[in-house]
C-alpha positions in Angstrom: -14.6 -23.6 -13.9 -13.3 -20.2 -15.1 -11.3 -18.4 -12.4 -13.2 -15.1 -12.8 -15.6 -13.0 -10.8 -18.7 -14.9 -12.0 -17.1 -18.3 -11.3 -16.1 -17.2 -7.8 -19.6 -15.9 -7.1 -21.0 -19.3 -8.0 -18.8 -21.1 -5.6 -19.7 -18.4 -2.8 -23.4 -19.1 -3.7 -22.9 -22.6 -2.3 -21.7 -21.3 1.1 -24.7 -21.4 3.5 -25.5 -19.1 6.4 -26.6 -20.1 9.8 -29.9 -18.1 9.5 -30.6 -19.5 6.1 -29.7 -18.3 2.5 -26.1 -18.1 1.2 -23.4 -15.4 0.8 -24.5 -14.3 -2.6 -28.3 -14.4 -2.2 -28.0 -12.3 1.0 -25.6 -9.8 -0.7 -22.9 -10.1 1.8 -19.9 -10.2 -0.6 -18.0 -6.9 -0.9 -14.7 -5.8 -2.7 -14.2 -9.1 -4.7 -11.0 -9.0 -6.7 -9.6 -11.9 -8.8 -6.2 -11.3 -10.2 -3.4 -13.8 -11.2 -4.8 -16.7 -8.9 -5.2 -14.3 -6.1 -8.7 -14.0 -4.6 -9.6 -11.4 -2.0 -13.1 -10.2 -0.7 -14.9 -9.0 2.3 -17.8 -10.8 3.9 -19.9 -7.8 5.4 -22.4 -8.9 8.1 -25.3 -6.8 9.2 -24.1 -6.5 12.8 -21.1 -7.3 14.9 -23.0 -10.2 16.5 -23.8 -11.7 13.1 -20.1 -11.3 12.0 -18.9 -13.2 15.1 -21.4 -16.1 14.1 -20.0 -16.3 10.6 -16.6 -17.6 11.5 -17.4 -21.0 10.2 -18.8 -19.4 7.0 -15.6 -17.5 6.5 -13.5 -20.8 6.9 -15.7 -22.7 4.5 -15.7 -20.0 1.9 -11.8 -19.7 2.1 -11.4 -23.6 1.9 -13.7 -24.0 -1.1 -11.7 -21.4 -3.0 -8.4 -22.6 -2.1 -9.3 -26.0 -3.6 -10.0 -24.5 -7.0 -7.5 -25.1 -9.7 -5.2 -22.0 -10.4 -5.7 -20.4 -7.1 -2.5 -19.5 -5.3 -3.9 -17.2 -2.5 -7.2 -16.5 -0.8 -7.7 -13.5 1.5 -11.2 -13.3 3.2 -12.0 -10.4 5.6 -15.1 -10.6 7.9 -16.6 -7.3 9.1 -19.8 -5.7 10.0 -21.9 -3.1 8.3 -22.2 -1.0 11.5 -20.3 -0.4 14.8 -21.0 -2.5 17.8 -23.6 -1.1 20.2 -22.1 1.4 22.6 -18.6 0.7 21.1 -16.3 3.8 21.3 -16.0 5.4 18.0 -12.6 5.4 16.4 -10.6 8.6 16.6 -7.6 9.2 14.4 -5.3 12.0 15.5 -4.0 11.9 19.1 -0.9 12.2 20.9 1.3 9.1 20.7 1.5 6.8 23.6 4.8 5.9 25.4 6.9 3.1 23.9 9.4 1.2 25.9 12.6 0.2 24.1 13.8 1.0 20.7 12.2 0.5 17.3 9.5 -2.3 17.4 8.4 -4.8 14.7 4.8 -5.1 13.6 3.1 -8.4 14.2 2.7 -10.5 11.1 4.8 -8.3 8.8 8.1 -9.7 7.6 9.6 -6.5 6.0 8.8 -2.9 6.2 10.3 -0.5 3.6 9.8 3.3 3.7 9.7 5.0 0.3 10.8 8.6 0.7 12.1 11.7 -1.2 13.8 14.9 -0.2 11.2 17.0 -2.1 7.6 16.8 -3.4 6.7 16.3 -7.1 9.3 13.6 -7.9 6.5 10.8 -8.3 7.2 9.1 -4.9 3.5 8.2 -4.3 3.2 6.9 -8.0 6.2 4.8 -7.5 4.9 3.4 -4.1 1.4 2.5 -5.4 2.9 0.9 -8.6 5.6 -1.0 -6.9 3.0 -2.4 -4.5 0.9 -3.6 -7.3 4.0 -5.0 -9.1 5.1 -6.9 -6.1 1.6 -8.4 -5.6 1.6 -9.6 -9.2 4.7 -11.4 -8.4 3.0 -13.3 -5.5 4.0 -11.1 -2.6 1.6 -10.4 0.1 1.9 -6.6 0.0 0.6 -3.7 2.3 0.6 -0.1 1.4 0.4 2.6 4.1 -0.1 6.2 3.0 1.9 8.1 5.7 1.5 11.4 4.0 -0.9 12.7 6.6 -1.3 16.2 5.2 -1.6 15.2 1.6 -2.8 11.6 1.3 -3.1 10.5 -2.4 -3.1 6.7 -2.2 -6.9 6.4 -2.0 -7.2 8.0 -5.5 -4.3 6.2 -7.0 -5.4 2.8 -5.7 -9.1 3.3 -6.5 -10.4 3.0 -3.0 -12.8 5.3 -1.2 -14.9 3.2 1.4 -14.4 4.3 5.0 -12.5 1.4 6.8 -14.6 -0.5 9.4 -13.7 -0.4 13.1 -15.9 -3.1 14.8 -14.6 -2.3 18.3 -13.5 1.4 18.0 -9.9 0.4 18.3 -8.9 -1.8 15.5 -9.1 -0.8 11.8 -9.9 -3.1 9.0 -7.9 -1.9 5.9 -9.2 -2.1 2.3 -8.1 -4.2 -0.5 -7.3 -3.1 -4.1 -5.3 -4.8 -6.9 -4.1 -7.5 -4.6 -2.6 -5.0 -2.1 -3.9 -4.2 1.5 -4.3 -0.4 1.7 -4.6 2.1 4.5 -4.5 5.9 4.4 -5.7 8.7 6.6 -7.4 9.9 3.4 -9.9 7.2 3.8 -11.0 8.4 7.3 -11.7 12.1 5.9 -13.9 13.7 3.4 -12.1 14.0 -0.1 -11.5 17.8 0.2 -11.1 17.9 4.1 -7.8 19.3 5.4 -5.7 17.9 8.2 -4.8 20.9 10.4 -2.8 19.3 13.2 0.4 20.0 15.1 3.3 17.6 15.2 2.1 15.5 18.3 -1.2 14.6 16.7 0.6 13.7 13.4 2.8 11.4 15.2 -0.1 9.9 17.1 -2.0 9.3 13.9 1.0 7.5 12.3 1.2 5.3 15.4 -2.4 4.4 15.0 -2.1 3.6 11.3 0.9 1.3 12.1 -0.3 -0.5 15.2 -4.1 -0.4 15.2 -4.7 -1.6 11.5 -5.3 -5.3 11.1 -2.5 -5.7 8.4 -2.7 -9.6 8.7 0.2 -11.6 7.3 2.3 -9.6 4.9 5.6 -10.3 3.2 6.2 -6.6 2.9 4.6 -3.3 4.0 5.6 -0.3 1.9 5.2 3.1 3.5 4.6 6.1 1.3 6.3 8.9 3.2 5.6 12.6 2.8 8.4 14.7 1.3 11.1 16.2 3.5 12.8 15.1 6.7 10.2 16.0 9.4 8.1 14.4 12.1 6.8 11.5 10.3 10.2 10.3 9.1 11.7 10.8 12.6 8.8 9.1 14.4 8.8 6.1 11.9 12.5 5.4 12.0 12.7 5.8 15.8 9.7 3.7 16.8 9.4 1.1 13.9 11.7 -1.7 13.0 12.4 -0.8 9.4 14.0 -3.2 6.8 15.2 0.0 5.1 14.4 2.9 2.9 14.1 3.6 -0.8 14.6 7.1 -2.1 13.0 8.4 -5.2 14.4 11.3 -7.2 14.2 12.8 -10.6 17.6 13.3 -12.4 17.8 17.2 -12.2 20.2 18.9 -9.7 17.6 20.5 -7.6 15.9 17.2 -7.0 19.1 15.5 -6.2 20.0 18.1 -3.6 17.0 17.3 -1.6 17.4 13.6 -2.3 20.9 13.9 -0.6 19.3 15.4 2.5 16.8 12.4 2.7 19.8 10.1 2.5 21.6 12.0 5.2 18.5 11.9 7.3 18.2 8.0 7.0 21.8 7.7 7.7 21.5 9.7 11.0 18.6 7.6 12.1 20.5 4.4 11.3 17.9 3.2 8.7 19.7 1.3 5.9 19.2 2.7 2.4 18.1 -0.1 0.2 18.6 1.9 -3.0 17.8 4.9 -5.3 15.3 5.0 -8.1 15.4 7.6 -10.8 11.8 8.5 -11.8 10.8 10.4 -15.0 14.1 9.2 -16.4 13.1 9.3 -20.1 10.1 10.4 -22.3 9.2 8.5 -25.5 7.2 10.7 -27.8 4.0 8.7 -28.7 3.8 10.2 -32.1 7.3 9.9 -33.5 9.2 7.6 -31.0 11.8 10.2 -30.2 13.4 9.7 -26.8 14.0 12.9 -24.8 15.3 13.4 -21.2 13.2 16.2 -19.9 14.7 16.3 -16.5 18.2 15.2 -17.4 19.2 11.6 -17.3 21.6 9.4 -15.2 22.0 11.8 -12.3 20.5 9.4 -9.8 22.6 6.4 -11.0 25.7 8.6 -10.7 24.6 9.7 -7.3 24.2 6.1 -6.1 27.7 5.2 -7.4 29.1 8.3 -5.5 27.3 7.3 -2.3 28.0 3.6 -2.6 24.3 2.6 -2.4 22.4 0.3 -4.9 20.8 1.9 -8.0 17.4 0.1 -8.4 16.5 1.3 -11.8 14.9 4.0 -14.1 11.2 4.6 -14.5 9.8 6.4 -17.6 7.7 9.6 -17.8 4.6 8.9 -19.7 1.0 10.1 -19.9 -0.6 6.7 -19.3 1.0 6.5 -15.9 -0.6 9.7 -14.8 -4.0 8.7 -16.3 -3.8 5.3 -14.6 -3.1 6.9 -11.2 -5.9 9.4 -11.6 -8.3 6.6 -12.5 -7.4 4.3 -9.6 -5.9 1.6 -11.6 -2.1 1.8 -11.2 -0.2 1.3 -14.6 1.6 -1.7 -13.0 -1.6 -3.5 -13.1 -1.6 -3.8 -16.8 0.9 -4.3 -19.5 3.2 -2.1 -21.5 6.7 -0.5 -21.1 5.9 1.3 -17.9 4.2 -1.8 -16.2 7.3 -3.8 -17.4 9.7 -1.3 -15.8 7.9 -1.8 -12.5 7.8 -5.5 -12.9 11.6 -5.4 -13.3 12.1 -3.2 -10.3 9.8 -5.5 -8.3 11.7 -8.7 -9.4 14.9 -7.0 -8.5 13.7 -6.4 -4.8 12.4 -9.9 -4.6 15.6 -11.4 -5.9 17.6 -9.3 -3.4 15.5 -10.5 -0.4 14.0 -7.1 0.1 10.5 -8.2 -0.6 
């Protein structure tokens, strides 16, 4: 049987429901993705009570798919179409609760890596989404948290828009895209709705996105930070047990000035810096093949040597990357020079034990 969407749906059509019918005939399968032997989908029941009765259905579907030739990973999420009766509605944005002790791990997540930059506009969110997809293509169980509360962009870049479910008004069921588990406050808001909050509510929202999301078992969670060195960065480093941070910069001097501030911040917060990435490093003219360095070249690598931190690699500037991000299908999901650059970066992180 072909390992594609139609083949998977045929298998799921054989999974019966307690009340009669099957997963396909009752139209309960949502967000099905099949990519490189990895299958993920959501079983959306009509009510929370029905969802609880489908535990055996979920197990049967997962077992049947795992038995298929060529399947390396199966992720099934069970959720309900509507909230439980009288369940409290989930509210994002509140003051953080007290936390005893120092930075804490997140259950089920092996490594947590923050991706930051000193300034905006250097492509940090583009790097985050594409690196997440590249790691997933290499067999990692990857999560992506958009921690840019004021300017969330990952829903657009990852091609997700559905509001996450919260069956009990406390836990949040994240979405799946391109083999990655995705969560962003942008999924809880209207597309053009602004977040007008003071610092404590921002910090409370971050705490909710970290601790109330059902991340499941992950090899790595990438956290796309906002630019700068403010409340989000401080809260994350002081409350969460991070594996380390990656800093993204373009080669020009003004970007490197701010990147140094980000590096200094991580040093003061005792967060290991796993390396630097030079984004928009080179541009190849699609018409004549001429290579140009619009923002300079090599500045980030030189800075890494100067500071004694790893240089993780260069990423090109190209139109296709921007188009892919705007369309919700990151360039790393396909083929080509840019996808190969992200694949190399992901392989380097896997080989180094970071992912």
